[in-house]
VMD Tcl script that draws the C-alpha trace (Angstrom):
set ca {
  {-10.63 -26.59 16.18}
  {-13.01 -26.10 19.07}
  {-16.73 -26.76 18.41}
  {-17.44 -23.09 19.23}
  {-15.07 -21.83 16.55}
  {-16.14 -24.42 14.01}
  {-19.77 -23.44 14.48}
  {-19.10 -19.69 14.33}
  {-21.02 -18.06 11.49}
  {-19.04 -16.12 8.91}
  {-18.32 -12.57 9.84}
  {-15.88 -10.21 11.46}
  {-16.19 -11.57 15.01}
  {-15.67 -15.16 13.82}
  {-12.51 -14.12 11.99}
  {-11.27 -12.38 15.14}
  {-11.95 -15.50 17.23}
  {-10.13 -17.74 14.77}
  {-7.19 -15.31 14.62}
  {-6.99 -15.35 18.42}
  {-6.99 -19.12 18.33}
  {-3.99 -18.97 15.96}
  {-5.88 -20.52 13.07}
  {-5.97 -17.61 10.64}
  {-3.09 -16.01 8.85}
  {-3.27 -12.61 7.25}
  {-1.85 -11.64 3.86}
  {1.51 -9.94 3.74}
  {2.45 -7.17 1.35}
  {4.61 -8.80 -1.30}
  {5.02 -6.11 -3.94}
  {3.96 -2.64 -4.92}
  {3.12 -2.81 -8.64}
  {3.40 0.17 -10.98}
  {1.75 0.19 -14.40}
  {3.98 1.62 -17.12}
  {4.29 1.84 -20.87}
  {8.02 0.97 -20.50}
  {8.47 -1.80 -17.93}
  {12.23 -2.14 -18.45}
  {12.89 1.60 -18.45}
  {10.93 2.24 -15.24}
  {12.46 -0.82 -13.54}
  {15.92 0.52 -14.42}
  {15.04 3.94 -12.97}
  {14.03 2.45 -9.60}
  {16.84 -0.15 -9.63}
  {19.36 2.68 -9.86}
  {17.53 5.01 -7.46}
  {16.93 2.43 -4.70}
  {19.87 0.04 -5.17}
  {17.45 -2.86 -5.71}
  {18.25 -5.95 -7.78}
  {16.27 -7.82 -10.41}
  {14.47 -10.95 -9.31}
  {16.22 -14.01 -10.75}
  {15.15 -14.34 -14.38}
  {14.14 -10.68 -14.77}
  {17.64 -9.34 -15.49}
  {18.26 -7.16 -18.55}
  {18.86 -9.36 -21.63}
  {22.23 -9.42 -23.35}
  {22.99 -6.40 -25.52}
  {21.02 -6.54 -28.75}
  {18.76 -9.37 -27.60}
  {15.00 -8.74 -27.66}
  {13.44 -7.73 -24.34}
  {9.87 -9.06 -24.21}
  {9.46 -8.08 -20.54}
  {5.89 -7.23 -19.61}
  {6.26 -7.95 -15.87}
  {9.47 -7.26 -13.94}
  {10.23 -7.48 -10.22}
  {12.91 -5.71 -8.22}
  {13.92 -7.02 -4.81}
  {15.44 -5.14 -1.91}
  {18.77 -6.76 -0.94}
  {17.93 -5.83 2.68}
  {14.64 -7.76 2.50}
  {12.18 -4.86 2.25}
  {9.15 -4.61 -0.02}
  {9.52 -5.51 -3.68}
  {8.64 -3.26 -6.59}
  {7.07 -4.75 -9.70}
  {6.40 -3.19 -13.10}
  {3.52 -4.18 -15.36}
  {3.56 -3.28 -19.03}
  {0.41 -1.51 -20.28}
  {-0.45 -0.09 -23.68}
  {-1.66 3.27 -22.40}
  {-1.23 5.17 -19.16}
  {-2.67 8.55 -18.34}
  {-0.01 10.51 -16.46}
  {-0.91 11.99 -13.11}
  {-1.29 15.75 -13.12}
  {-1.02 15.93 -9.32}
  {-0.58 18.31 -7.49}
  {-2.70 20.07 -10.15}
  {-6.33 19.02 -10.69}
  {-7.18 16.54 -13.42}
  {-5.66 13.10 -12.98}
  {-5.01 12.17 -9.30}
  {-1.78 10.58 -8.14}
  {-3.57 7.28 -7.31}
  {-0.49 5.95 -5.49}
  {2.87 7.34 -4.50}
  {6.02 6.01 -2.90}
  {7.45 7.60 0.24}
  {11.22 7.28 0.36}
  {13.21 8.67 3.27}
  {16.79 9.58 4.09}
  {18.28 10.34 7.52}
  {19.61 13.88 6.89}
  {19.26 17.04 4.80}
  {22.68 16.36 3.30}
  {21.46 12.93 2.18}
  {18.32 14.54 0.77}
  {20.42 16.90 -1.39}
  {22.52 13.97 -2.65}
  {19.42 11.89 -3.46}
  {17.77 14.88 -5.12}
  {20.66 15.10 -7.57}
  {20.59 11.33 -8.16}
  {16.83 11.29 -8.80}
  {17.07 14.12 -11.32}
  {20.07 12.44 -12.96}
  {18.08 9.24 -13.45}
  {15.23 11.12 -15.11}
  {12.89 12.18 -12.29}
  {10.99 15.45 -12.72}
  {10.68 17.75 -9.72}
  {7.03 18.53 -8.87}
  {7.33 20.21 -5.47}
  {10.24 21.58 -3.45}
  {9.79 21.75 0.31}
  {13.45 21.47 1.21}
  {13.33 24.47 3.58}
  {10.59 23.02 5.82}
  {11.89 23.09 9.44}
  {10.49 19.68 10.50}
  {10.28 17.56 7.36}
  {12.29 18.71 4.34}
  {11.09 16.95 1.21}
  {11.01 16.87 -2.55}
  {8.15 15.45 -4.63}
  {8.98 14.05 -8.07}
  {7.41 12.26 -10.99}
  {9.27 9.16 -12.18}
  {9.81 8.72 -15.95}
  {6.32 7.17 -16.28}
  {4.72 10.05 -14.36}
  {4.12 8.31 -10.99}
  {4.66 10.73 -8.10}
  {7.12 9.85 -5.34}
  {8.60 11.71 -2.38}
  {12.03 11.74 -0.83}
  {12.09 13.32 2.62}
  {14.13 13.49 5.83}
  {12.97 11.15 8.58}
  {14.63 9.14 11.30}
  {15.22 5.47 10.39}
  {12.07 3.35 10.73}
}
mol new
graphics top color blue
foreach p $ca { graphics top sphere $p radius 0.5 }
foreach p [lrange $ca 0 end-1] q [lrange $ca 1 end] { graphics top cylinder $p $q radius 0.2 }
display resetview
């Protein structure tokens, strides 16, 4: 490391200099973690909805075997962000879009067409989602807002592939 960088006092500009010099790495998003009172149930909901797979060792136990899971991770077979589920004793459900308890976090999921949106709408409801807001007829961005079985809001909307 150059003497100038080594002597740089802590602070934003020193971090920027070190980053420019190729000496600093930044964190990468590894997982989005959802608290839930039913880790396995919520993981199953999103596994089915998104086509994700359990991380090795997190698979559902054999039928009738106890399931002590308090932390589960789903991975995207295409290499996208992971979803994790953390067991909690109590969770106050979001009341969003009404006042009371804010949404705190929500997932944005997209599909390429209105026809795909209709198909995913039926799938989401079939897996136990609850419709919170219907904006299917919007001319530029048709969307549905749901609550998952634990009450976390999420959206499915039409958007071109990222």
